[in-house]
MIKOLDREN-565774 format. One record per atom (N, C-alpha, C): residue in three letters; x negated, y, z. Coordinates in steps of 0.2 Angstrom, whole numbers, m for minus. Layout:
// MIKOLDREN-565774
<"ALA",<X,Y,Z>>
...
***
This chain:
// MIKOLDREN-565774
<"MET",<57,m17,113>>
<"MET",<63,m15,109>>
<"MET",<61,m10,103>>
<"PRO",<62,m11,97>>
<"PRO",<61,m6,92>>
<"PRO",<64,0,93>>
<"SER",<61,5,91>>
<"SER",<64,12,91>>
<"SER",<69,13,85>>
<"SER",<75,16,87>>
<"SER",<80,17,82>>
<"SER",<78,24,78>>
<"ARG",<73,28,80>>
<"ARG",<72,34,76>>
<"ARG",<68,32,70>>
<"PRO",<69,36,65>>
<"PRO",<65,34,59>>
<"PRO",<58,37,59>>
<"HIS",<54,34,56>>
<"HIS",<47,36,56>>
<"HIS",<46,42,52>>
<"VAL",<42,47,55>>
<"VAL",<41,53,51>>
<"VAL",<34,53,48>>
<"TYR",<33,53,42>>
<"TYR",<27,53,39>>
<"TYR",<24,60,37>>
<"SER",<17,60,37>>
<"SER",<14,66,35>>
<"SER",<16,68,28>>
<"PRO",<16,75,26>>
<"PRO",<17,77,20>>
<"PRO",<12,74,15>>
<"TYR",<6,73,16>>
<"TYR",<1,69,12>>
<"TYR",<4,62,10>>
<"THR",<6,59,15>>
<"THR",<8,52,14>>
<"THR",<14,52,10>>
<"ALA",<19,56,11>>
<"ALA",<25,57,7>>
<"ALA",<23,59,0>>
<"ASP",<19,63,m1>>
<"ASP",<17,65,m8>>
<"ASP",<13,59,m12>>
<"ALA",<9,56,m8>>
<"ALA",<6,50,m11>>
<"ALA",<11,45,m13>>
<"ALA",<16,43,m9>>
<"ALA",<21,39,m11>>
<"ALA",<25,41,m17>>
<"ARG",<26,47,m18>>
<"ARG",<30,50,m23>>
<"ARG",<26,50,m30>>
<"LEU",<19,51,m29>>
<"LEU",<15,51,m35>>
<"LEU",<14,44,m37>>
<"LEU",<13,39,m33>>
<"LEU",<13,32,m35>>
<"LEU",<19,30,m38>>
<"GLY",<25,32,m35>>
<"GLY",<31,30,m38>>
<"GLY",<32,33,m45>>
<"ALA",<30,39,m46>>
<"ALA",<31,42,m53>>
<"ALA",<26,39,m58>>
<"GLN",<20,37,m56>>
<"GLN",<16,34,m60>>
<"GLN",<19,27,m62>>
<"ILE",<21,23,m58>>
<"ILE",<24,17,m59>>
<"ILE",<30,18,m64>>
<"ARG",<35,23,m63>>
<"ARG",<40,24,m67>>
<"ARG",<38,26,m74>>
<"LEU",<33,30,m75>>
<"LEU",<31,32,m81>>
<"LEU",<28,26,m85>>
<"ALA",<24,22,m82>>
<"ALA",<21,16,m85>>
<"ALA",<26,11,m87>>
<"ARG",<31,10,m83>>
<"ARG",<37,6,m84>>
<"ARG",<41,8,m90>>
<"ARG",<42,14,m90>>
<"ARG",<46,17,m96>>
<"ARG",<42,17,m103>>
<"GLU",<35,18,m102>>
<"GLU",<31,17,m108>>
<"GLU",<31,10,m111>>
<"ARG",<32,5,m107>>
<"ARG",<32,m2,m109>>
<"ARG",<40,m3,m111>>
<"ARG",<44,1,m110>>
<"ARG",<51,0,m112>>
<"ARG",<54,m5,m108>>
<"TRP",<52,m6,m102>>
<"TRP",<55,m11,m97>>
<"TRP",<61,m7,m93>>
<"SER",<66,m10,m92>>
<"SER",<71,m8,m87>>
<"SER",<69,m9,m80>>
<"GLN",<72,m6,m75>>
<"GLN",<71,m8,m68>>
<"GLN",<72,m15,m67>>
<"ASP",<78,m18,m70>>
<"ASP",<79,m25,m69>>
<"ASP",<74,m29,m71>>
<"GLU",<71,m28,m77>>
<"GLU",<66,m32,m80>>
<"GLU",<59,m32,m76>>
<"LEU",<58,m26,m73>>
<"LEU",<52,m25,m69>>
<"LEU",<53,m29,m62>>
<"ALA",<59,m28,m60>>
<"ALA",<61,m32,m53>>
<"ALA",<60,m39,m54>>
<"GLU",<63,m42,m60>>
<"GLU",<62,m49,m61>>
<"GLU",<55,m51,m61>>
<"ARG",<51,m48,m65>>
<"ARG",<44,m49,m65>>
<"ARG",<40,m49,m58>>
<"ALA",<42,m45,m54>>
<"ALA",<39,m44,m47>>
<"ALA",<43,m48,m42>>
<"GLY",<48,m51,m44>>
<"GLY",<52,m55,m39>>
<"GLY",<55,m51,m33>>
<"ILE",<57,m45,m35>>
<"ILE",<61,m41,m30>>
<"ILE",<67,m39,m33>>
<"THR",<71,m35,m30>>
<"THR",<77,m32,m32>>
<"THR",<76,m26,m36>>
<"ALA",<81,m24,m41>>
<"ALA",<80,m18,m44>>
<"ALA",<81,m12,m40>>
<"ARG",<85,m13,m34>>
<"ARG",<85,m7,m29>>
<"ARG",<78,m6,m26>>
<"THR",<74,m11,m25>>
<"THR",<68,m10,m22>>
<"THR",<63,m6,m27>>
<"VAL",<64,m8,m34>>
<"VAL",<60,m4,m39>>
<"VAL",<62,3,m39>>
<"TYR",<69,4,m38>>
<"TYR",<71,11,m38>>
<"TYR",<68,15,m32>>
<"LYS",<68,12,m26>>
<"LYS",<65,15,m20>>
<"LYS",<58,16,m21>>
<"ILE",<54,12,m24>>
<"ILE",<47,13,m25>>
<"ILE",<46,19,m30>>
<"GLU",<49,19,m35>>
<"GLU",<49,24,m40>>
<"GLU",<50,31,m37>>
<"HIS",<54,31,m32>>
<"HIS",<56,37,m29>>
<"HIS",<52,39,m23>>
<"GLY",<47,35,m21>>
<"GLY",<43,37,m16>>
<"GLY",<46,35,m9>>
<"ASP",<50,30,m9>>
<"ASP",<53,28,m2>>
<"ASP",<48,24,2>>
<"LEU",<46,27,8>>
<"LEU",<41,24,12>>
<"LEU",<43,18,16>>
<"SER",<49,16,15>>
<"SER",<52,10,19>>
<"SER",<51,3,16>>
<"VAL",<48,3,9>>
<"VAL",<47,m3,6>>
<"VAL",<41,m6,8>>
<"ARG",<40,m12,6>>
<"ARG",<34,m16,8>>
<"ARG",<28,m13,4>>
<"LEU",<22,m12,7>>
<"LEU",<16,m10,3>>
<"LEU",<15,m15,m3>>
<"GLY",<15,m22,m1>>
<"GLY",<14,m27,m6>>
<"GLY",<18,m26,m12>>
<"SER",<24,m24,m11>>
<"SER",<29,m24,m17>>
<"SER",<27,m18,m21>>
<"ALA",<25,m12,m18>>
<"ALA",<23,m6,m22>>
<"ALA",<17,m8,m26>>
<"PHE",<12,m11,m23>>
<"PHE",<5,m13,m26>>
<"PHE",<7,m18,m32>>
<"GLU",<11,m22,m31>>
<"GLU",<13,m27,m36>>
<"GLU",<16,m24,m42>>
<"LEU",<20,m19,m41>>
<"LEU",<23,m15,m47>>
<"LEU",<18,m12,m50>>
<"ALA",<13,m8,m47>>
<"ALA",<8,m5,m50>>
<"ALA",<3,m9,m54>>
<"ALA",<2,m15,m51>>
<"ALA",<m2,m20,m55>>
<"ALA",<1,m22,m61>>
<"LEU",<8,m24,m61>>
<"LEU",<12,m26,m67>>
<"LEU",<12,m21,m72>>
<"VAL",<13,m15,m71>>
<"VAL",<13,m10,m76>>
<"VAL",<7,m6,m78>>
<"GLY",<1,m8,m74>>
<"GLY",<m5,m6,m76>>
<"GLY",<m7,1,m73>>
<"VAL",<m4,2,m67>>
<"VAL",<m6,8,m64>>
<"VAL",<m12,7,m59>>
<"PRO",<m18,9,m60>>
<"PRO",<m24,8,m56>>
<"PRO",<m23,11,m49>>
<"LEU",<m24,7,m44>>
<"LEU",<m23,9,m37>>
<"LEU",<m30,12,m34>>
<"PHE",<m35,10,m36>>
<"PHE",<m42,12,m34>>
<"PHE",<m47,13,m39>>
<"HIS",<m47,8,m44>>
<"HIS",<m51,9,m50>>
<"HIS",<m48,5,m55>>
<"ALA",<m49,7,m61>>
<"ALA",<m46,4,m67>>
<"ALA",<m49,m3,m68>>
<"GLU",<m56,m4,m66>>
<"GLU",<m59,m10,m67>>
<"GLU",<m59,m14,m61>>
<"ARG",<m57,m21,m62>>
<"ARG",<m56,m25,m56>>
<"ARG",<m63,m26,m52>>
<"GLY",<m69,m26,m56>>
<"GLY",<m75,m27,m53>>
<"GLY",<m77,m22,m48>>
<"ARG",<m75,m16,m49>>
<"ARG",<m77,m10,m45>>
<"ARG",<m73,m11,m38>>
<"LEU",<m66,m14,m39>>
<"LEU",<m62,m15,m33>>
<"LEU",<m66,m20,m29>>
<"ASP",<m68,m25,m32>>
<"ASP",<m71,m31,m28>>
<"ASP",<m78,m28,m25>>
<"ALA",<m82,m24,m28>>
<"ALA",<m88,m22,m26>>
<"ALA",<m86,m17,m20>>
<"ASP",<m81,m13,m20>>
<"ASP",<m79,m8,m14>>
<"ASP",<m77,m13,m8>>
<"LEU",<m73,m18,m10>>
<"LEU",<m71,m22,m4>>
<"LEU",<m77,m25,m1>>
<"ASP",<m82,m28,m5>>
<"ASP",<m88,m31,m2>>
<"ASP",<m92,m26,2>>
<"ARG",<m93,m20,0>>
<"ARG",<m96,m14,3>>
<"ARG",<m93,m13,10>>
<"VAL",<m87,m12,10>>
<"VAL",<m83,m10,16>>
<"VAL",<m84,m16,21>>
<"GLN",<m83,m22,19>>
<"GLN",<m84,m28,23>>
<"GLN",<m91,m28,26>>
<"ALA",<m96,m27,22>>
<"ALA",<m103,m27,25>>
<"ALA",<m104,m22,30>>
<"ARG",<m101,m16,29>>
<"ARG",<m102,m10,34>>
<"ARG",<m98,m12,40>>
<"SER",<m92,m15,39>>
<"SER",<m89,m17,45>>
<"SER",<m92,m22,49>>
<"ALA",<m96,m27,46>>
<"ALA",<m99,m32,50>>
<"ALA",<m105,m29,54>>
<"LEU",<m107,m23,52>>
<"LEU",<m113,m20,56>>
<"LEU",<m111,m17,62>>
<"LEU",<m104,m15,63>>
<"LEU",<m101,m12,69>>
<"LEU",<m101,m17,75>>
<"PRO",<m101,m14,81>>
<"PRO",<m101,m19,87>>
<"PRO",<m94,m22,87>>
<"ARG",<m93,m28,90>>
<"ARG",<m87,m31,91>>
<"ARG",<m83,m27,96>>
<"PRO",<m77,m27,96>>
<"PRO",<m73,m24,102>>
<"PRO",<m73,m28,108>>
<"THR",<m73,m25,114>>
<"THR",<m74,m29,120>>
<"THR",<m67,m29,123>>
<"ARG",<m65,m35,126>>
<"ARG",<m59,m35,130>>
<"ARG",<m59,m33,137>>
<"SER",<m55,m29,139>>
<"SER",<m55,m26,146>>
<"SER",<m52,m31,150>>
<"THR",<m55,m33,156>>
<"THR",<m51,m37,161>>
<"THR",<m47,m33,165>>
<"GLY",<m47,m27,165>>
<"GLY",<m43,m22,169>>
<"GLY",<m47,m21,176>>
<"GLU",<m52,m25,177>>
<"GLU",<m56,m23,183>>
<"GLU",<m62,m19,182>>
<"VAL",<m63,m14,186>>
<"VAL",<m69,m10,186>>
<"VAL",<m74,m12,191>>
<"HIS",<m80,m13,188>>
<"HIS",<m86,m15,192>>
<"HIS",<m91,m9,192>>
<"ASP",<m90,m5,198>>
<"ASP",<m94,1,198>>
<"ASP",<m99,0,204>>
<"ASP",<m101,m6,206>>
<"ASP",<m106,m7,211>>
<"ASP",<m113,m7,208>>
<"PHE",<m116,m1,209>>
<"PHE",<m123,0,206>>
<"PHE",<m128,m3,210>>
***
């Protein structure tokens, strides 16, 4: 059963969401787009654009990333090639780590 308590985010997370939202809002305004225009381009509601621009952490991550991409706010690197290279590097490092094992719940301690 889902909890009815709201999730409490760290100050760092809240600040990061507000920063991303402010960057998206600035870039949108520099393009002279309304929230309605950006919402239409992203396939979301203007209310969701408003929430993202104000750092609301209840919105979908994909929606926030899509707005950033549409208005030209770089999330990790300005160049797409660097993002791809970083993803490849992280996947290669991850492949070197041991696979998780599944516990059967039984303990075999007979040495």
